[in-house]
C-alpha positions in Angstrom: 129.8 109.4 93.2 126.6 109.1 95.3 124.6 107.7 92.3 123.2 104.4 91.1 123.0 102.3 88.0 120.9 103.9 85.3 117.1 103.3 85.9 115.1 104.6 82.9 111.7 106.0 84.1 110.2 106.7 80.7 111.0 106.2 77.0 112.4 109.7 76.6 115.0 109.2 79.2 115.9 105.8 77.8 116.4 107.2 74.3 118.5 110.1 75.5 120.8 108.0 77.5 121.2 105.2 75.0 121.8 107.7 72.2 124.3 109.9 74.1 126.0 107.7 76.6 126.3 104.2 75.2 129.8 104.6 73.6 131.7 101.6 75.0 130.9 98.1 73.9 127.4 96.7 73.2 125.6 95.5 76.3 125.2 97.8 79.3 123.8 97.0 82.8 120.6 98.6 83.8 119.5 99.2 87.4 116.8 96.5 87.2 116.9 93.0 88.7 114.3 90.2 88.7 111.8 89.6 91.6 110.7 86.1 90.4 112.1 83.4 88.3 109.8 84.2 85.4 109.5 87.9 85.2 109.2 89.1 81.6 107.5 92.4 82.3 109.0 95.5 83.8 106.2 95.8 86.3 107.4 92.6 88.0 110.9 93.8 88.5 112.8 95.7 91.2 115.4 98.5 90.9 118.6 99.3 92.6 116.8 102.4 94.1 114.8 99.9 96.2 111.5 100.7 94.5 109.2 98.3 92.8 109.0 99.3 89.2 105.3 99.9 88.8 104.1 102.7 86.6 100.4 102.3 86.9 97.6 100.6 88.8 96.0 97.9 86.8 92.4 96.8 87.2 90.2 99.2 85.3 91.9 102.2 86.7 93.4 103.4 83.4 97.0 104.6 83.0 97.4 105.9 86.5 100.6 106.2 88.5 101.4 107.2 92.1 102.7 110.8 92.3 103.1 111.3 96.0 106.4 113.0 97.1 107.3 114.3 100.5 107.4 118.1 100.6 109.5 119.4 103.5 108.2 122.4 105.3 104.5 121.9 104.3 103.0 120.0 107.2 103.5 121.9 110.5 100.1 120.8 111.9 97.3 118.5 111.1 94.7 119.8 108.6 91.1 120.4 109.9 89.3 117.2 110.8 92.5 115.1 111.0 93.7 113.4 114.2 97.3 113.2 115.3 99.0 110.1 116.5 101.7 111.7 118.6 103.8 108.6 118.8 104.4 108.5 115.1 104.1 112.2 114.4 101.5 111.5 111.7 98.0 112.9 111.1 95.2 110.8 109.8 92.0 112.1 108.2 89.0 110.0 107.1 87.3 110.7 103.9 84.1 112.8 103.8 82.7 110.9 100.8 83.6 107.7 99.0 85.9 108.0 96.0 87.7 105.9 93.3 91.2 104.7 94.3 93.1 107.2 92.0 90.8 110.1 93.1 91.2 109.2 96.8 94.9 109.2 96.4 94.8 112.6 94.7 92.6 114.0 97.5 95.3 112.9 100.0 98.1 114.3 97.8 96.3 117.7 97.9 96.9 117.7 101.6 100.6 116.7 101.2 99.7 113.1 102.2 98.8 109.8 100.7 96.4 106.9 101.2 97.0 105.1 104.4 99.8 102.6 104.2 100.2 100.5 107.4 103.8 99.8 108.1 103.2 97.5 111.1 100.4 95.9 113.1 100.4 98.7 115.7 99.8 101.4 113.1 97.1 99.2 111.5 95.2 98.8 114.8 95.5 102.4 115.8 94.1 103.7 112.5 91.4 101.1 112.1 90.2 101.6 115.7 90.3 105.4 115.7 89.7 106.5 112.1 87.4 103.9 110.5 84.1 105.7 111.4 82.4 106.0 108.0 81.0 102.8 106.3 82.8 99.5 106.3 85.4 99.0 103.6 88.2 101.5 103.2 90.9 101.8 100.5 94.5 101.1 101.6 97.5 102.4 99.8 98.3 99.0 98.4 97.8 97.7 94.9 98.7 94.5 93.3 101.7 93.8 91.1 100.8 90.4 89.7 97.6 88.3 89.2 98.5 86.0 92.0 99.7 88.2 94.9 98.6 86.9 98.3 101.4 88.5 100.4 102.3 92.1 101.3 105.8 91.6 100.0 104.3 91.0 96.5 102.4 94.3 96.4 103.2 97.9 95.7 102.3 101.1 97.6 101.3 104.6 96.6 104.5 105.8 98.4 106.8 103.4 96.5 108.0 101.9 99.8 109.7 98.5 99.8 106.9 96.1 100.7 109.5 93.4 101.6 110.3 95.5 104.7 106.7 96.2 105.5 105.9 92.5 105.2 108.2 91.7 108.1 106.2 93.9 110.5 102.6 93.5 109.1 101.0 90.1 109.5 98.5 90.8 106.7 97.5 88.8 103.7 95.3 89.0 100.7 92.2 86.9 101.2 92.5 85.3 97.8 94.5 85.9 94.5 93.3 88.1 91.8 90.9 86.8 89.3 91.2 87.2 85.5 89.9 90.8 85.6 93.0 92.0 87.6 91.1 94.1 90.1 94.2 95.4 91.8 93.4 97.8 94.6 93.1 96.7 98.3 90.5 97.4 100.9 89.9 96.3 104.5 87.6 96.9 107.5 88.2 98.0 111.0 88.2 96.1 114.2 84.9 97.8 115.2 83.2 96.5 112.0 84.4 93.0 110.9 87.6 92.2 112.6 88.2 89.2 110.4 88.9 91.6 107.5 91.3 93.9 109.4 94.5 92.0 108.6 92.9 90.1 105.7 92.7 92.4 102.7 90.2 92.2 99.8 91.0 93.2 96.3 88.4 95.4 94.6 87.7 97.2 91.3 89.8 100.4 91.5 87.0 102.4 90.0 84.5 101.7 92.8 83.8 104.4 95.3 85.1 103.5 98.7 85.8 105.3 102.0 89.5 105.9 102.8 91.9 107.5 105.3 94.7 109.9 104.3 98.1 109.6 106.0 99.8 113.0 106.4 103.3 113.0 108.0 104.2 116.0 110.0 107.6 117.7 109.5 110.2 116.7 112.1 110.5 119.2 114.9 
């Protein structure tokens, strides 16, 4: 049927489905499964659609959620000021001023892109070497899912990518676990600044103003 087990995305969908479709028996499977042995909260689970179930960025960022969606036919060329990495067919554009994490992501969304999410070490080195020209610390498109997330495969992305796959190709790690204040958004520095912080990410208050790079995929030719 080219579908999947029911994954409720909000209370309205949950109520509609349970009221109209739960006609046989009592208990019904949902498309959620557990990511750890002690996951009580939805934001620690995974879904059959291969997405981390994270509805908002924690850490003083308010009730924010990623909204990026690929829009075909929109990106035929790089926007002004962006640089093309021909090998990947992706444009990258550095910020013109520091912004909060949610605002930075929205700025990238307005160009049909998103905050830079490195998928492997090669992309990380290319972008940090070529695009990190303003300031030191730059937002990445990673944010934390738990209060003790060291590894990439425990994080989430603004693109809702499966970080377990990224983790296999990106030898990066959080410098230390989150403290009690749950500052959940990640930053790093380029090789031309402090190379010790290129693959070692630092969590920071999501409401701080930081530089960033937008990743803007081009349409396949």
